C-alpha positions in Angstrom: 1.1 0.0 -19.8 -0.5 -3.3 -19.1 -2.6 -5.0 -21.7 -4.7 -7.1 -19.4 -6.7 -6.3 -16.3 -4.6 -7.4 -13.4 -7.6 -9.0 -11.6 -9.5 -10.9 -14.3 -6.7 -10.9 -16.9 -9.1 -10.0 -19.7 -7.6 -7.8 -22.5 -8.4 -4.2 -21.3 -8.5 -2.5 -24.7 -11.1 -4.7 -26.4 -13.2 -5.2 -23.3 -16.7 -3.8 -23.3 -16.6 -3.4 -19.5 -15.9 0.1 -18.1 -12.2 0.7 -17.2 -10.8 2.6 -14.2 -7.5 4.4 -14.2 -5.8 4.0 -10.8 -3.9 7.0 -9.2 -0.6 5.2 -10.1 -1.6 5.1 -13.8 -2.4 1.4 -14.1 -5.8 0.3 -15.4 -8.4 -2.3 -14.4 -12.1 -2.9 -15.0 -14.3 -0.9 -12.8 -16.1 -4.0 -11.5 -12.8 -5.7 -10.7 -11.7 -2.5 -8.9 -14.9 -2.6 -6.8 -14.4 -6.2 -5.8 -10.6 -5.9 -5.3 -10.9 -2.8 -3.0 -13.2 -4.7 -0.6 -10.1 -6.4 0.7 -7.0 -4.6 -0.7 -5.8 -1.0 -0.7 -2.8 -1.2 -2.9 -2.3 -1.5 -6.7 -1.9 -5.2 -7.6 0.9 -4.2 -10.0 3.1 -1.6 -8.3 1.8 -1.8 -4.7 1.1 2.0 -4.4 -1.8 3.0 -2.3 -5.1 3.3 -4.2 -6.4 6.4 -2.4 -5.9 8.8 0.4 -4.9 6.6 3.4 -4.3 9.4 5.9 -7.3 8.5 8.1 -6.2 4.8 8.2 -2.5 5.8 8.8 -3.7 8.1 11.6 -5.5 5.1 13.2 -2.3 3.1 13.0 -0.4 6.0 14.6 -2.9 6.0 17.5 -2.8 2.2 17.8 1.0 2.1 17.9 1.2 4.9 20.4 -0.7 2.7 22.9 1.4 -0.4 22.2 4.4 -1.2 24.4 7.3 -2.8 22.6 9.4 -5.1 24.8 12.5 -3.4 26.1 14.8 -5.7 24.1 13.3 -4.4 20.8 12.8 -0.7 21.8 16.1 0.5 20.3 16.1 -1.7 17.2 15.3 -0.3 13.8 14.6 -1.9 10.4 15.5 -0.8 6.9 12.3 -0.3 4.8 11.2 0.6 1.3 8.1 2.7 1.0 5.8 1.5 -1.8 4.2 5.0 -2.0 7.2 7.4 -2.2 9.7 4.7 -3.3 12.3 5.9 -0.8 14.4 3.7 1.5 14.6 4.6 5.1 14.8 3.4 8.7 11.8 2.6 10.9 11.4 1.6 14.5 11.2 -2.1 15.0 7.7 -3.6 14.8 6.4 -7.0 13.9 3.8 -5.7 11.4 3.8 -1.9 10.9 6.6 0.3 9.6 6.1 4.0 9.0 7.9 5.7 6.2 10.0 8.6 7.7 9.5 10.6 4.4 5.8 10.5 3.6 4.3 8.9 6.7 2.8 5.9 4.8 2.6 2.5 6.4 2.5 1.0 2.9 6.1 -0.3 3.3 8.1 -3.5 3.3 11.2 -4.5 5.2 14.3 -4.9 3.1 
C-alpha cells in the first residue's frame, strides 16, 4: 500500500483530509480524486480504470465502426497489454485505440 497520495504526495495516514479508496485498492485524497478525474480515468499508480467505462467504450466502438482504415493497414494487428484485466492479446491496427479481446476495454497499451 502506498504511503503518500499519488497526486499531492502528502502522507495519507496522518492527513486530516478525507481519503478515497479506488476500485483497484489504491488510496488518494478525496479532493485530489475530484481534481484528477476531471482529466483522467485511470489510476495514477496501476493504470486500471477508475470506474465503469462501458458507456465510453461503447462510444469508441461506434466511432471506430464509422472509421475507414487504409487498405495497407486493414489486415495488420498489434500486440497489446490490457491495463484492466492484465492480459496480453492481439488487436486490430489503429493509431490510437486498441480494444482488449478479453474484457472489451480500450484501456490498453501496445507492447
